[in-house]
PDB file of N, CA, C and O in Angstrom, chain B, residues numbered from 101:
ATOM      1  N   UNK B 101     -11.603 -34.409  25.401  1.00  0.00           N
ATOM      2  CA  UNK B 101     -10.697 -34.662  24.307  1.00  0.00           C
ATOM      3  C   UNK B 101     -10.652 -33.476  23.343  1.00  0.00           C
ATOM      4  O   UNK B 101      -9.572 -33.031  22.955  1.00  0.00           O
ATOM      5  N   UNK B 102     -11.839 -32.957  22.953  1.00  0.00           N
ATOM      6  CA  UNK B 102     -11.880 -31.810  22.046  1.00  0.00           C
ATOM      7  C   UNK B 102     -11.285 -30.574  22.713  1.00  0.00           C
ATOM      8  O   UNK B 102     -10.636 -29.760  22.054  1.00  0.00           O
ATOM      9  N   UNK B 103     -11.502 -30.436  23.999  1.00  0.00           N
ATOM     10  CA  UNK B 103     -10.977 -29.293  24.736  1.00  0.00           C
ATOM     11  C   UNK B 103      -9.453 -29.302  24.720  1.00  0.00           C
ATOM     12  O   UNK B 103      -8.824 -28.250  24.606  1.00  0.00           O
ATOM     13  N   UNK B 104      -8.861 -30.482  24.835  1.00  0.00           N
ATOM     14  CA  UNK B 104      -7.412 -30.610  24.835  1.00  0.00           C
ATOM     15  C   UNK B 104      -6.832 -30.143  23.485  1.00  0.00           C
ATOM     16  O   UNK B 104      -5.822 -29.440  23.460  1.00  0.00           O
ATOM     17  N   UNK B 105      -7.462 -30.529  22.377  1.00  0.00           N
ATOM     18  CA  UNK B 105      -7.004 -30.098  21.062  1.00  0.00           C
ATOM     19  C   UNK B 105      -7.214 -28.597  20.865  1.00  0.00           C
ATOM     20  O   UNK B 105      -6.391 -27.926  20.243  1.00  0.00           O
ATOM     21  N   UNK B 106      -8.299 -28.087  21.387  1.00  0.00           N
ATOM     22  CA  UNK B 106      -8.570 -26.654  21.282  1.00  0.00           C
ATOM     23  C   UNK B 106      -7.535 -25.832  22.019  1.00  0.00           C
ATOM     24  O   UNK B 106      -7.066 -24.812  21.515  1.00  0.00           O
ATOM     25  N   UNK B 107      -7.180 -26.274  23.209  1.00  0.00           N
ATOM     26  CA  UNK B 107      -6.168 -25.568  23.998  1.00  0.00           C
ATOM     27  C   UNK B 107      -4.806 -25.667  23.311  1.00  0.00           C
ATOM     28  O   UNK B 107      -4.058 -24.689  23.279  1.00  0.00           O
ATOM     29  N   UNK B 108      -4.481 -26.821  22.770  1.00  0.00           N
ATOM     30  CA  UNK B 108      -3.214 -26.991  22.072  1.00  0.00           C
ATOM     31  C   UNK B 108      -3.147 -26.080  20.842  1.00  0.00           C
ATOM     32  O   UNK B 108      -2.092 -25.518  20.547  1.00  0.00           O
ATOM     33  N   UNK B 109      -4.251 -25.933  20.134  1.00  0.00           N
ATOM     34  CA  UNK B 109      -4.302 -25.061  18.961  1.00  0.00           C
ATOM     35  C   UNK B 109      -4.087 -23.603  19.352  1.00  0.00           C
ATOM     36  O   UNK B 109      -3.335 -22.884  18.695  1.00  0.00           O
ATOM     37  N   UNK B 110      -4.742 -23.175  20.410  1.00  0.00           N
ATOM     38  CA  UNK B 110      -4.599 -21.789  20.880  1.00  0.00           C
ATOM     39  C   UNK B 110      -3.159 -21.522  21.317  1.00  0.00           C
ATOM     40  O   UNK B 110      -2.604 -20.468  21.006  1.00  0.00           O
ATOM     41  N   UNK B 111      -2.557 -22.459  22.030  1.00  0.00           N
ATOM     42  CA  UNK B 111      -1.166 -22.291  22.467  1.00  0.00           C
ATOM     43  C   UNK B 111      -0.233 -22.241  21.256  1.00  0.00           C
ATOM     44  O   UNK B 111       0.705 -21.445  21.233  1.00  0.00           O
ATOM     45  N   UNK B 112      -0.480 -23.075  20.260  1.00  0.00           N
ATOM     46  CA  UNK B 112       0.339 -23.065  19.058  1.00  0.00           C
ATOM     47  C   UNK B 112       0.257 -21.725  18.340  1.00  0.00           C
ATOM     48  O   UNK B 112       1.284 -21.185  17.927  1.00  0.00           O
ATOM     49  N   UNK B 113      -0.941 -21.181  18.185  1.00  0.00           N
ATOM     50  CA  UNK B 113      -1.112 -19.869  17.556  1.00  0.00           C
ATOM     51  C   UNK B 113      -0.432 -18.790  18.388  1.00  0.00           C
ATOM     52  O   UNK B 113       0.220 -17.904  17.836  1.00  0.00           O
ATOM     53  N   UNK B 114      -0.575 -18.853  19.695  1.00  0.00           N
ATOM     54  CA  UNK B 114       0.021 -17.868  20.588  1.00  0.00           C
ATOM     55  C   UNK B 114       1.547 -17.877  20.476  1.00  0.00           C
ATOM     56  O   UNK B 114       2.181 -16.824  20.535  1.00  0.00           O
ATOM     57  N   UNK B 115       2.140 -19.073  20.313  1.00  0.00           N
ATOM     58  CA  UNK B 115       3.590 -19.171  20.184  1.00  0.00           C
ATOM     59  C   UNK B 115       4.075 -18.770  18.791  1.00  0.00           C
ATOM     60  O   UNK B 115       5.184 -18.256  18.647  1.00  0.00           O
ATOM     61  N   UNK B 116       3.259 -19.000  17.770  1.00  0.00           N
ATOM     62  CA  UNK B 116       3.663 -18.695  16.400  1.00  0.00           C
ATOM     63  C   UNK B 116       3.448 -17.225  16.041  1.00  0.00           C
ATOM     64  O   UNK B 116       4.085 -16.731  15.111  1.00  0.00           O
ATOM     65  N   UNK B 117       2.585 -16.526  16.737  1.00  0.00           N
ATOM     66  CA  UNK B 117       2.262 -15.142  16.395  1.00  0.00           C
ATOM     67  C   UNK B 117       3.474 -14.213  16.371  1.00  0.00           C
ATOM     68  O   UNK B 117       3.608 -13.445  15.417  1.00  0.00           O
ATOM     69  N   UNK B 118       4.367 -14.238  17.367  1.00  0.00           N
ATOM     70  CA  UNK B 118       5.539 -13.347  17.291  1.00  0.00           C
ATOM     71  C   UNK B 118       6.439 -13.637  16.094  1.00  0.00           C
ATOM     72  O   UNK B 118       7.034 -12.713  15.539  1.00  0.00           O
ATOM     73  N   UNK B 119       6.550 -14.882  15.690  1.00  0.00           N
ATOM     74  CA  UNK B 119       7.376 -15.235  14.536  1.00  0.00           C
ATOM     75  C   UNK B 119       6.765 -14.670  13.258  1.00  0.00           C
ATOM     76  O   UNK B 119       7.484 -14.172  12.392  1.00  0.00           O
ATOM     77  N   UNK B 120       5.448 -14.746  13.140  1.00  0.00           N
ATOM     78  CA  UNK B 120       4.758 -14.249  11.958  1.00  0.00           C
ATOM     79  C   UNK B 120       4.865 -12.737  11.868  1.00  0.00           C
ATOM     80  O   UNK B 120       5.151 -12.210  10.793  1.00  0.00           O
ATOM     81  N   UNK B 121       4.646 -12.029  12.957  1.00  0.00           N
ATOM     82  CA  UNK B 121       4.657 -10.571  12.933  1.00  0.00           C
ATOM     83  C   UNK B 121       6.064 -10.000  12.826  1.00  0.00           C
ATOM     84  O   UNK B 121       6.224  -8.868  12.369  1.00  0.00           O
ATOM     85  N   UNK B 122       7.064 -10.726  13.222  1.00  0.00           N
ATOM     86  CA  UNK B 122       8.428 -10.227  13.168  1.00  0.00           C
ATOM     87  C   UNK B 122       8.897 -10.049  11.724  1.00  0.00           C
ATOM     88  O   UNK B 122       9.726  -9.181  11.451  1.00  0.00           O
ATOM     89  N   UNK B 123       8.384 -10.849  10.808  1.00  0.00           N
ATOM     90  CA  UNK B 123       8.828 -10.766   9.428  1.00  0.00           C
ATOM     91  C   UNK B 123       8.071  -9.717   8.614  1.00  0.00           C
ATOM     92  O   UNK B 123       8.358  -9.541   7.430  1.00  0.00           O
ATOM     93  N   UNK B 124       7.123  -9.026   9.216  1.00  0.00           N
ATOM     94  CA  UNK B 124       6.343  -8.024   8.496  1.00  0.00           C
ATOM     95  C   UNK B 124       7.210  -6.804   8.190  1.00  0.00           C
ATOM     96  O   UNK B 124       8.070  -6.427   8.985  1.00  0.00           O
ATOM     97  N   UNK B 125       6.973  -6.194   7.033  1.00  0.00           N
ATOM     98  CA  UNK B 125       7.730  -5.024   6.607  1.00  0.00           C
ATOM     99  C   UNK B 125       7.063  -3.773   7.157  1.00  0.00           C
ATOM    100  O   UNK B 125       5.874  -3.549   6.928  1.00  0.00           O
ATOM    101  N   UNK B 126       7.811  -2.967   7.873  1.00  0.00           N
ATOM    102  CA  UNK B 126       7.283  -1.725   8.425  1.00  0.00           C
ATOM    103  C   UNK B 126       7.668  -0.579   7.495  1.00  0.00           C
ATOM    104  O   UNK B 126       8.836  -0.422   7.137  1.00  0.00           O
ATOM    105  N   UNK B 127       6.682   0.213   7.112  1.00  0.00           N
ATOM    106  CA  UNK B 127       6.908   1.346   6.238  1.00  0.00           C
ATOM    107  C   UNK B 127       7.391   2.519   7.083  1.00  0.00           C
ATOM    108  O   UNK B 127       6.785   2.848   8.102  1.00  0.00           O
ATOM    109  N   UNK B 128       8.479   3.146   6.660  1.00  0.00           N
ATOM    110  CA  UNK B 128       8.963   4.303   7.398  1.00  0.00           C
ATOM    111  C   UNK B 128       8.156   5.532   6.986  1.00  0.00           C
ATOM    112  O   UNK B 128       7.539   5.555   5.921  1.00  0.00           O
ATOM    113  N   UNK B 129       8.169   6.524   7.821  1.00  0.00           N
ATOM    114  CA  UNK B 129       7.421   7.751   7.551  1.00  0.00           C
ATOM    115  C   UNK B 129       7.973   8.463   6.313  1.00  0.00           C
ATOM    116  O   UNK B 129       7.214   9.044   5.536  1.00  0.00           O
ATOM    117  N   UNK B 130       9.286   8.415   6.135  1.00  0.00           N
ATOM    118  CA  UNK B 130       9.883   9.086   4.982  1.00  0.00           C
ATOM    119  C   UNK B 130       9.429   8.443   3.670  1.00  0.00           C
ATOM    120  O   UNK B 130       9.109   9.140   2.708  1.00  0.00           O
ATOM    121  N   UNK B 131       9.405   7.111   3.640  1.00  0.00           N
ATOM    122  CA  UNK B 131       8.981   6.407   2.426  1.00  0.00           C
ATOM    123  C   UNK B 131       7.507   6.689   2.152  1.00  0.00           C
ATOM    124  O   UNK B 131       7.121   6.927   1.007  1.00  0.00           O
ATOM    125  N   UNK B 132       6.683   6.663   3.199  1.00  0.00           N
ATOM    126  CA  UNK B 132       5.251   6.919   3.019  1.00  0.00           C
ATOM    127  C   UNK B 132       5.000   8.339   2.503  1.00  0.00           C
ATOM    128  O   UNK B 132       4.171   8.539   1.615  1.00  0.00           O
ATOM    129  N   UNK B 133       5.707   9.313   3.054  1.00  0.00           N
ATOM    130  CA  UNK B 133       5.533  10.695   2.602  1.00  0.00           C
ATOM    131  C   UNK B 133       5.987  10.872   1.156  1.00  0.00           C
ATOM    132  O   UNK B 133       5.319  11.535   0.363  1.00  0.00           O
ATOM    133  N   UNK B 134       7.127  10.274   0.824  1.00  0.00           N
ATOM    134  CA  UNK B 134       7.641  10.380  -0.542  1.00  0.00           C
ATOM    135  C   UNK B 134       6.672   9.728  -1.529  1.00  0.00           C
ATOM    136  O   UNK B 134       6.407  10.281  -2.597  1.00  0.00           O
ATOM    137  N   UNK B 135       6.147   8.563  -1.179  1.00  0.00           N
ATOM    138  CA  UNK B 135       5.201   7.870  -2.058  1.00  0.00           C
ATOM    139  C   UNK B 135       3.880   8.626  -2.162  1.00  0.00           C
ATOM    140  O   UNK B 135       3.239   8.611  -3.213  1.00  0.00           O
ATOM    141  N   UNK B 136       3.473   9.278  -1.092  1.00  0.00           N
ATOM    142  CA  UNK B 136       2.247  10.077  -1.143  1.00  0.00           C
ATOM    143  C   UNK B 136       2.427  11.251  -2.108  1.00  0.00           C
ATOM    144  O   UNK B 136       1.517  11.573  -2.873  1.00  0.00           O
ATOM    145  N   UNK B 137       3.586  11.884  -2.073  1.00  0.00           N
ATOM    146  CA  UNK B 137       3.871  13.004  -2.976  1.00  0.00           C
ATOM    147  C   UNK B 137       3.931  12.524  -4.425  1.00  0.00           C
ATOM    148  O   UNK B 137       3.378  13.163  -5.320  1.00  0.00           O
ATOM    149  N   UNK B 138       4.614  11.384  -4.652  1.00  0.00           N
ATOM    150  CA  UNK B 138       4.698  10.844  -6.010  1.00  0.00           C
ATOM    151  C   UNK B 138       3.323  10.428  -6.533  1.00  0.00           C
ATOM    152  O   UNK B 138       3.020  10.613  -7.712  1.00  0.00           O
ATOM    153  N   UNK B 139       2.497   9.870  -5.657  1.00  0.00           N
ATOM    154  CA  UNK B 139       1.144   9.474  -6.063  1.00  0.00           C
ATOM    155  C   UNK B 139       0.294  10.691  -6.386  1.00  0.00           C
ATOM    156  O   UNK B 139      -0.500  10.668  -7.327  1.00  0.00           O
ATOM    157  N   UNK B 140       0.460  11.753  -5.608  1.00  0.00           N
ATOM    158  CA  UNK B 140      -0.307  12.977  -5.866  1.00  0.00           C
ATOM    159  C   UNK B 140       0.108  13.618  -7.189  1.00  0.00           C
ATOM    160  O   UNK B 140      -0.724  14.216  -7.871  1.00  0.00           O
ATOM    161  N   UNK B 141       1.380  13.501  -7.557  1.00  0.00           N
ATOM    162  CA  UNK B 141       1.835  14.040  -8.843  1.00  0.00           C
ATOM    163  C   UNK B 141       1.335  13.183 -10.008  1.00  0.00           C
ATOM    164  O   UNK B 141       0.945  13.713 -11.049  1.00  0.00           O
ATOM    165  N   UNK B 142       1.347  11.872  -9.832  1.00  0.00           N
ATOM    166  CA  UNK B 142       0.918  10.974 -10.906  1.00  0.00           C
ATOM    167  C   UNK B 142      -0.601  10.945 -11.053  1.00  0.00           C
ATOM    168  O   UNK B 142      -1.109  10.756 -12.159  1.00  0.00           O
ATOM    169  N   UNK B 143      -1.327  11.129  -9.957  1.00  0.00           N
ATOM    170  CA  UNK B 143      -2.795  11.076  -9.959  1.00  0.00           C
ATOM    171  C   UNK B 143      -3.354  12.307  -9.243  1.00  0.00           C
ATOM    172  O   UNK B 143      -3.846  12.198  -8.119  1.00  0.00           O
ATOM    173  N   UNK B 144      -3.283  13.480  -9.887  1.00  0.00           N
ATOM    174  CA  UNK B 144      -3.773  14.691  -9.225  1.00  0.00           C
ATOM    175  C   UNK B 144      -5.300  14.665  -9.090  1.00  0.00           C
ATOM    176  O   UNK B 144      -5.988  14.043  -9.900  1.00  0.00           O
ATOM    177  N   UNK B 145      -5.823  15.343  -8.064  1.00  0.00           N
ATOM    178  CA  UNK B 145      -7.279  15.395  -7.910  1.00  0.00           C
ATOM    179  C   UNK B 145      -7.914  16.268  -8.990  1.00  0.00           C
ATOM    180  O   UNK B 145      -7.292  17.207  -9.487  1.00  0.00           O
ATOM    181  N   UNK B 146      -9.131  15.956  -9.340  1.00  0.00           N
ATOM    182  CA  UNK B 146      -9.848  16.731 -10.356  1.00  0.00           C
ATOM    183  C   UNK B 146     -10.116  18.146  -9.847  1.00  0.00           C
ATOM    184  O   UNK B 146      -9.951  19.117 -10.585  1.00  0.00           O
ATOM    185  N   UNK B 147     -10.527  18.258  -8.590  1.00  0.00           N
ATOM    186  CA  UNK B 147     -10.744  19.553  -7.946  1.00  0.00           C
ATOM    187  C   UNK B 147      -9.796  19.614  -6.750  1.00  0.00           C
ATOM    188  O   UNK B 147      -9.970  18.855  -5.796  1.00  0.00           O
ATOM    189  N   UNK B 148      -8.793  20.504  -6.780  1.00  0.00           N
ATOM    190  CA  UNK B 148      -7.850  20.580  -5.665  1.00  0.00           C
ATOM    191  C   UNK B 148      -8.556  20.813  -4.333  1.00  0.00           C
ATOM    192  O   UNK B 148      -9.401  21.700  -4.213  1.00  0.00           O
ATOM    193  N   UNK B 149      -8.202  20.012  -3.344  1.00  0.00           N
ATOM    194  CA  UNK B 149      -8.786  20.137  -2.021  1.00  0.00           C
ATOM    195  C   UNK B 149     -10.076  19.363  -1.832  1.00  0.00           C
ATOM    196  O   UNK B 149     -10.630  19.361  -0.733  1.00  0.00           O
ATOM    197  N   UNK B 150     -10.573  18.704  -2.873  1.00  0.00           N
ATOM    198  CA  UNK B 150     -11.811  17.947  -2.772  1.00  0.00           C
ATOM    199  C   UNK B 150     -11.569  16.521  -3.256  1.00  0.00           C
ATOM    200  O   UNK B 150     -11.702  16.247  -4.449  1.00  0.00           O
ATOM    201  N   UNK B 151     -11.215  15.605  -2.349  1.00  0.00           N
ATOM    202  CA  UNK B 151     -10.931  14.239  -2.773  1.00  0.00           C
ATOM    203  C   UNK B 151     -12.161  13.502  -3.307  1.00  0.00           C
ATOM    204  O   UNK B 151     -12.022  12.509  -4.022  1.00  0.00           O
ATOM    205  N   UNK B 152     -13.350  13.973  -2.971  1.00  0.00           N
ATOM    206  CA  UNK B 152     -14.571  13.324  -3.444  1.00  0.00           C
ATOM    207  C   UNK B 152     -14.839  13.605  -4.920  1.00  0.00           C
ATOM    208  O   UNK B 152     -15.667  12.929  -5.532  1.00  0.00           O
ATOM    209  N   UNK B 153     -14.155  14.588  -5.503  1.00  0.00           N
ATOM    210  CA  UNK B 153     -14.374  14.932  -6.905  1.00  0.00           C
ATOM    211  C   UNK B 153     -13.732  13.922  -7.850  1.00  0.00           C
ATOM    212  O   UNK B 153     -14.044  13.912  -9.041  1.00  0.00           O
ATOM    213  N   UNK B 154     -12.852  13.086  -7.348  1.00  0.00           N
ATOM    214  CA  UNK B 154     -12.205  12.087  -8.186  1.00  0.00           C
ATOM    215  C   UNK B 154     -10.827  12.528  -8.622  1.00  0.00           C
ATOM    216  O   UNK B 154     -10.330  13.584  -8.229  1.00  0.00           O
ATOM    217  N   UNK B 155     -10.225  11.693  -9.442  1.00  0.00           N
ATOM    218  CA  UNK B 155      -8.870  11.945  -9.908  1.00  0.00           C
ATOM    219  C   UNK B 155      -8.870  12.401 -11.362  1.00  0.00           C
ATOM    220  O   UNK B 155      -9.700  11.967 -12.162  1.00  0.00           O
ATOM    221  N   UNK B 156      -7.939  13.271 -11.687  1.00  0.00           N
ATOM    222  CA  UNK B 156      -7.803  13.760 -13.057  1.00  0.00           C
ATOM    223  C   UNK B 156      -7.265  12.651 -13.969  1.00  0.00           C
ATOM    224  O   UNK B 156      -7.714  12.520 -15.108  1.00  0.00           O
ATOM    225  N   UNK B 157      -6.324  11.867 -13.486  1.00  0.00           N
ATOM    226  CA  UNK B 157      -5.722  10.762 -14.250  1.00  0.00           C
ATOM    227  C   UNK B 157      -6.022   9.457 -13.536  1.00  0.00           C
ATOM    228  O   UNK B 157      -5.798   9.346 -12.331  1.00  0.00           O
ATOM    229  N   UNK B 158      -6.520   8.476 -14.254  1.00  0.00           N
ATOM    230  CA  UNK B 158      -6.694   7.144 -13.698  1.00  0.00           C
ATOM    231  C   UNK B 158      -7.842   7.030 -12.720  1.00  0.00           C
ATOM    232  O   UNK B 158      -8.705   7.902 -12.616  1.00  0.00           O
ATOM    233  N   UNK B 159      -7.814   5.902 -11.998  1.00  0.00           N
ATOM    234  CA  UNK B 159      -8.853   5.611 -11.011  1.00  0.00           C
ATOM    235  C   UNK B 159      -8.238   5.502  -9.628  1.00  0.00           C
ATOM    236  O   UNK B 159      -7.017   5.507  -9.472  1.00  0.00           O
ATOM    237  N   UNK B 160      -9.087   5.406  -8.646  1.00  0.00           N
ATOM    238  CA  UNK B 160      -8.608   5.244  -7.280  1.00  0.00           C
ATOM    239  C   UNK B 160      -7.834   3.957  -7.086  1.00  0.00           C
ATOM    240  O   UNK B 160      -6.855   3.918  -6.340  1.00  0.00           O
ATOM    241  N   UNK B 161      -8.272   2.904  -7.760  1.00  0.00           N
ATOM    242  CA  UNK B 161      -7.574   1.627  -7.668  1.00  0.00           C
ATOM    243  C   UNK B 161      -6.171   1.732  -8.256  1.00  0.00           C
ATOM    244  O   UNK B 161      -5.219   1.196  -7.688  1.00  0.00           O
ATOM    245  N   UNK B 162      -6.038   2.412  -9.380  1.00  0.00           N
ATOM    246  CA  UNK B 162      -4.716   2.595  -9.992  1.00  0.00           C
ATOM    247  C   UNK B 162      -3.805   3.420  -9.084  1.00  0.00           C
ATOM    248  O   UNK B 162      -2.619   3.119  -8.953  1.00  0.00           O
ATOM    249  N   UNK B 163      -4.354   4.448  -8.465  1.00  0.00           N
ATOM    250  CA  UNK B 163      -3.565   5.278  -7.545  1.00  0.00           C
ATOM    251  C   UNK B 163      -3.110   4.462  -6.350  1.00  0.00           C
ATOM    252  O   UNK B 163      -1.981   4.614  -5.883  1.00  0.00           O
ATOM    253  N   UNK B 164      -3.984   3.594  -5.851  1.00  0.00           N
ATOM    254  CA  UNK B 164      -3.636   2.740  -4.718  1.00  0.00           C
ATOM    255  C   UNK B 164      -2.551   1.743  -5.103  1.00  0.00           C
ATOM    256  O   UNK B 164      -1.622   1.508  -4.330  1.00  0.00           O
ATOM    257  N   UNK B 165      -2.660   1.160  -6.281  1.00  0.00           N
ATOM    258  CA  UNK B 165      -1.635   0.229  -6.748  1.00  0.00           C
ATOM    259  C   UNK B 165      -0.301   0.937  -6.956  1.00  0.00           C
ATOM    260  O   UNK B 165       0.752   0.370  -6.664  1.00  0.00           O
ATOM    261  N   UNK B 166      -0.336   2.163  -7.456  1.00  0.00           N
ATOM    262  CA  UNK B 166       0.881   2.957  -7.649  1.00  0.00           C
ATOM    263  C   UNK B 166       1.557   3.220  -6.301  1.00  0.00           C
ATOM    264  O   UNK B 166       2.771   3.067  -6.171  1.00  0.00           O
ATOM    265  N   UNK B 167       0.769   3.615  -5.306  1.00  0.00           N
ATOM    266  CA  UNK B 167       1.306   3.882  -3.970  1.00  0.00           C
ATOM    267  C   UNK B 167       1.908   2.609  -3.378  1.00  0.00           C
ATOM    268  O   UNK B 167       3.001   2.644  -2.813  1.00  0.00           O
ATOM    269  N   UNK B 168       1.200   1.487  -3.506  1.00  0.00           N
ATOM    270  CA  UNK B 168       1.682   0.218  -2.962  1.00  0.00           C
ATOM    271  C   UNK B 168       2.997  -0.192  -3.627  1.00  0.00           C
ATOM    272  O   UNK B 168       3.918  -0.663  -2.959  1.00  0.00           O
ATOM    273  N   UNK B 169       3.075  -0.009  -4.944  1.00  0.00           N
ATOM    274  CA  UNK B 169       4.299  -0.348  -5.678  1.00  0.00           C
ATOM    275  C   UNK B 169       5.443   0.560  -5.245  1.00  0.00           C
ATOM    276  O   UNK B 169       6.583   0.112  -5.117  1.00  0.00           O
ATOM    277  N   UNK B 170       5.143   1.824  -5.023  1.00  0.00           N
ATOM    278  CA  UNK B 170       6.149   2.781  -4.568  1.00  0.00           C
ATOM    279  C   UNK B 170       6.702   2.363  -3.205  1.00  0.00           C
ATOM    280  O   UNK B 170       7.913   2.398  -2.989  1.00  0.00           O
ATOM    281  N   UNK B 171       5.827   1.973  -2.297  1.00  0.00           N
ATOM    282  CA  UNK B 171       6.261   1.544  -0.960  1.00  0.00           C
ATOM    283  C   UNK B 171       7.115   0.281  -1.067  1.00  0.00           C
ATOM    284  O   UNK B 171       8.130   0.154  -0.382  1.00  0.00           O
ATOM    285  N   UNK B 172       6.705  -0.648  -1.923  1.00  0.00           N
ATOM    286  CA  UNK B 172       7.482  -1.875  -2.106  1.00  0.00           C
ATOM    287  C   UNK B 172       8.872  -1.585  -2.649  1.00  0.00           C
ATOM    288  O   UNK B 172       9.824  -2.298  -2.330  1.00  0.00           O
ATOM    289  N   UNK B 173       8.999  -0.532  -3.475  1.00  0.00           N
ATOM    290  CA  UNK B 173      10.294  -0.144  -4.043  1.00  0.00           C
ATOM    291  C   UNK B 173      11.070   0.797  -3.139  1.00  0.00           C
ATOM    292  O   UNK B 173      12.135   1.280  -3.524  1.00  0.00           O
ATOM    293  N   UNK B 174      10.567   1.061  -1.963  1.00  0.00           N
ATOM    294  CA  UNK B 174      11.267   1.935  -1.028  1.00  0.00           C
ATOM    295  C   UNK B 174      11.225   3.393  -1.415  1.00  0.00           C
ATOM    296  O   UNK B 174      12.105   4.162  -1.028  1.00  0.00           O
ATOM    297  N   UNK B 175      10.205   3.795  -2.180  1.00  0.00           N
ATOM    298  CA  UNK B 175      10.056   5.191  -2.581  1.00  0.00           C
ATOM    299  C   UNK B 175      10.755   5.534  -3.880  1.00  0.00           C
ATOM    300  O   UNK B 175      10.797   6.704  -4.260  1.00  0.00           O
ATOM    301  N   UNK B 176      11.299   4.556  -4.565  1.00  0.00           N
ATOM    302  CA  UNK B 176      11.997   4.789  -5.829  1.00  0.00           C
ATOM    303  C   UNK B 176      11.108   4.343  -6.978  1.00  0.00           C
ATOM    304  O   UNK B 176      10.997   3.148  -7.253  1.00  0.00           O
ATOM    305  N   UNK B 177      10.478   5.294  -7.646  1.00  0.00           N
ATOM    306  CA  UNK B 177       9.601   4.959  -8.763  1.00  0.00           C
ATOM    307  C   UNK B 177      10.237   5.288 -10.102  1.00  0.00           C
ATOM    308  O   UNK B 177       9.681   4.909 -11.133  1.00  0.00           O
ATOM    309  N   UNK B 178      11.370   5.971 -10.140  1.00  0.00           N
ATOM    310  CA  UNK B 178      12.033   6.300 -11.397  1.00  0.00           C
ATOM    311  C   UNK B 178      12.606   5.030 -12.004  1.00  0.00           C
ATOM    312  O   UNK B 178      13.475   4.384 -11.418  1.00  0.00           O
ATOM    313  N   UNK B 179      12.106   4.676 -13.193  1.00  0.00           N
ATOM    314  CA  UNK B 179      12.624   3.518 -13.897  1.00  0.00           C
ATOM    315  C   UNK B 179      12.115   2.184 -13.401  1.00  0.00           C
ATOM    316  O   UNK B 179      12.435   1.156 -13.998  1.00  0.00           O
ATOM    317  N   UNK B 180      11.331   2.155 -12.327  1.00  0.00           N
ATOM    318  CA  UNK B 180      10.857   0.877 -11.812  1.00  0.00           C
ATOM    319  C   UNK B 180       9.745   0.303 -12.665  1.00  0.00           C
ATOM    320  O   UNK B 180       9.620  -0.915 -12.796  1.00  0.00           O
ATOM    321  N   UNK B 181       8.941   1.175 -13.244  1.00  0.00           N
ATOM    322  CA  UNK B 181       7.915   0.677 -14.167  1.00  0.00           C
ATOM    323  C   UNK B 181       8.104   1.393 -15.496  1.00  0.00           C
ATOM    324  O   UNK B 181       8.150   2.622 -15.540  1.00  0.00           O
ATOM    325  N   UNK B 182       8.210   0.652 -16.551  1.00  0.00           N
ATOM    326  CA  UNK B 182       8.518   1.187 -17.873  1.00  0.00           C
ATOM    327  C   UNK B 182       7.267   1.541 -18.670  1.00  0.00           C
ATOM    328  O   UNK B 182       7.319   1.612 -19.898  1.00  0.00           O
ATOM    329  N   UNK B 183       6.157   1.761 -17.997  1.00  0.00           N
ATOM    330  CA  UNK B 183       4.928   2.061 -18.714  1.00  0.00           C
ATOM    331  C   UNK B 183       4.719   3.569 -18.816  1.00  0.00           C
ATOM    332  O   UNK B 183       5.394   4.350 -18.145  1.00  0.00           O
ATOM    333  N   UNK B 184       3.777   3.963 -19.663  1.00  0.00           N
ATOM    334  CA  UNK B 184       3.449   5.361 -19.869  1.00  0.00           C
ATOM    335  C   UNK B 184       2.782   5.928 -18.614  1.00  0.00           C
ATOM    336  O   UNK B 184       2.185   5.175 -17.845  1.00  0.00           O
ATOM    337  N   UNK B 185       2.875   7.248 -18.396  1.00  0.00           N
ATOM    338  CA  UNK B 185       2.151   7.846 -17.284  1.00  0.00           C
ATOM    339  C   UNK B 185       0.648   7.696 -17.515  1.00  0.00           C
ATOM    340  O   UNK B 185       0.210   7.554 -18.657  1.00  0.00           O
ATOM    341  N   UNK B 186      -0.148   7.726 -16.436  1.00  0.00           N
ATOM    342  CA  UNK B 186      -1.578   7.555 -16.597  1.00  0.00           C
ATOM    343  C   UNK B 186      -2.187   8.619 -17.495  1.00  0.00           C
ATOM    344  O   UNK B 186      -1.783   9.781 -17.452  1.00  0.00           O
ATOM    345  N   UNK B 187      -3.150   8.225 -18.300  1.00  0.00           N
ATOM    346  CA  UNK B 187      -3.813   9.144 -19.218  1.00  0.00           C
ATOM    347  C   UNK B 187      -5.030   9.769 -18.539  1.00  0.00           C
ATOM    348  O   UNK B 187      -5.667   9.124 -17.706  1.00  0.00           O
ATOM    349  N   UNK B 188      -5.362  11.012 -18.880  1.00  0.00           N
ATOM    350  CA  UNK B 188      -6.540  11.646 -18.284  1.00  0.00           C
ATOM    351  C   UNK B 188      -7.807  10.881 -18.653  1.00  0.00           C
ATOM    352  O   UNK B 188      -7.974  10.407 -19.777  1.00  0.00           O
ATOM    353  N   UNK B 189      -8.697  10.781 -17.656  1.00  0.00           N
ATOM    354  CA  UNK B 189      -9.995  10.150 -17.896  1.00  0.00           C
ATOM    355  C   UNK B 189     -11.028  11.216 -18.212  1.00  0.00           C
ATOM    356  O   UNK B 189     -10.884  12.370 -17.808  1.00  0.00           O
ATOM    357  N   UNK B 190     -12.052  10.834 -18.922  1.00  0.00           N
ATOM    358  CA  UNK B 190     -13.081  11.818 -19.291  1.00  0.00           C
ATOM    359  C   UNK B 190     -14.395  11.442 -18.699  1.00  0.00           C
ATOM    360  O   UNK B 190     -15.385  12.146 -18.896  1.00  0.00           O
TER     361      UNK B 190
END
């Protein structure tokens, strides 16, 4: 009896998986490159060429959120957020 429910559950997941993955948003290479450039301008590294040195403005989490927001906006960050640019950290 338990085996029958287990098999039914696996078949249900197997049938639902293509429907779930079909609705996922795929990031294009152009959008990713544009957002990477915008993120690098908004959050420059403290030491150029050394990502372990940290960021001059903000934190890694803020840079990640900025990149994610940029991707969600399709690479258009002008006017999408009305906040001040990140301030330098000390």
